[in-house]
N, C-alpha and C positions, 0 to 999 in steps of 0.2 A: 771517141771511142769515151771521154767524156760526156761528151754531148748524150750519149745514150742511158749514161749510167746518171747522169741528171735528168734526163728529160722520163726515164723508168723511177726512179724514187720519186719525182713530181708529180707523175701521172700514180702512182700506186697510194701517193698523199690524197688525190683526188679523189679517187675511189673510196676508199675506206672513210673518208670524215665526210665525206659528201653523198656519195652517191648511195654506201649500203643507209644512212640513215633516211633518206628520201624514200627510198623502197624500203626499210619497213614501218615508214608512219603512212605510206598509201596503203596497204597492206590492212594496218591497224583500223585505220580509216573506211577499208572498205566492212571486214570483218565489223566492227560498229556499227554500220548501215545493214547488215545483216542480220544484228542479235547476234553476233558470236565471240566475242568478246569477254562473256564473261567466264569464270575461271569455275570449273566443274573441278567440286569437292571429288578425291578418292575414298572406299568406305575405306577397312582394311580387318578383318575379323581377326582378336585377338585369337582365335583356337589355331586358325591358321598360320599367322605368327607363332604361338609355341611351336609346333612341330614344329618349323623352318627351323627356328633354333635348336629345336633339339637335334637334328639331321643335322647340322653344322660341328656342335658338341660331338659328336658319334666323332665323325669326321678329321677332330682336331685331338681327341683323349687318343 
């Protein structure tokens, strides 16, 4: 039973600290190759934000 516990801890640590970062790095390089790595700005209109705040205020009060 102890061998299964130790093996599980070692394998989960290996997956978390090695495999996941390698996969993320590979995806980043693929996206950079196709030019999809640039961040896009999201524009929020102030009018829509004010309307949403007034709706929230109606529910609170």
